N, C-alpha and C positions, 0 to 999 in steps of 0.2 A: 504494500500500500504506500502511495506517495503522500507527501505532506498535504496535498489538496484533497485527499480522501479517495483517489483513484487507485484501482488495482491494476498493476502491470501484468501482462501475460499474453499468451498466444490466443488469437481468436480461432475458435473451432466451431464449425457449423456441421451438424449432423455427424459428428465424430470425425470429420475430415479437416485437418489443419489447413489454413489458408496460406500460411507462410508469412503472415503479418505478425511479426513478433512484438511490435510496439502498440498493439491494440490495448485499450484500457476499458475499465468498467467504472461507471459513475457510482456514487454512493447509493443511487436508487437501483442499481443493477443493470442499467442500460449499457450496451456495448458502444464504445466511442472509438471509431476508426480514424486514423490519420487522413488528412485530405490528400487525395492523389491528383496529380496533374492530369487533366483529361487528355486522352489520346488525340493527336492531330490526324486529320483525314486528307487524303490526296484530293486535289481539286483541279479541274481543267475548265477553262473558259474558251469559248469558240467565237471566231469571226462569223459574220452572217452567212458566209459561203460554206461553213462547216469545218474550215481548217482551224487548227489549234492557235489560239491567240495568246494564252498564258497558262502556265501550269506551276503548281506548287502545293503547299499544304495550308489548311485552315484549322485553327483550334478555336472552338466556340465561335465560329464565323469570322475570325480575325486571321489575317495573313501571318504566317510564322515560317521560319526556316528559309531555305533556298527557293527562289522563284525564277522563272524564265519567261520572256515575252518573245513572240515570233511574228514575223511579217506574214502576209497572206501567201507568199511564195514558199513558206516553211523555213526560211532562214532565221537564225537566232538574231534578235534585235537588241535585247538587253537582259542582264541577269544580275541578281543580287539577293541579299537576305533581309528578312524581317524579324524583329523581336517585338512582341506585343503590338503588332500592327504598324510599327515604325521602321522605316528603312535604316539599316545599320551596316557598318563596315564598307567594303569596297563594292561599288556597282560598276559593271562593265557594259559599255555600248559597243556594238559590233556593226561593221559594214556588211552589205549584202554578201560579199565574198568571204566573210568570216574573220576578216582582219579586225583587231581591236582598234576602235576609233578613240576611245578615251576611257579612263578609269576615274570614277569620282568617289572620294572617301566621304561618307555621310557623317556629319557631326551629330553627337547625341542631342536629343531635344531637351531643353531646359524644362524642369517641372516647377 
């Protein structure tokens, strides 16, 4: 039992351990599980003609991780990463022939 009155232990459902060793029980006996980061899902957005316009991952509807944008001819136009919906790190712009035109380093947004 912790100082807050919670019991530390492994959460077991129907006799099968879940592998969550840091689950707790409240003083009322409720099981308290740690918050887990929701899984991101692959996302593809299309041009009107059906060709891929952009692809990346969404987490709770927000862009996350590495993304790519394409021209209608299928050539890569731009790529970069998102964290919590904001552009982060180096973003690369490409010519139609695949040459790197420029690399822009995104500055963190002030909060």
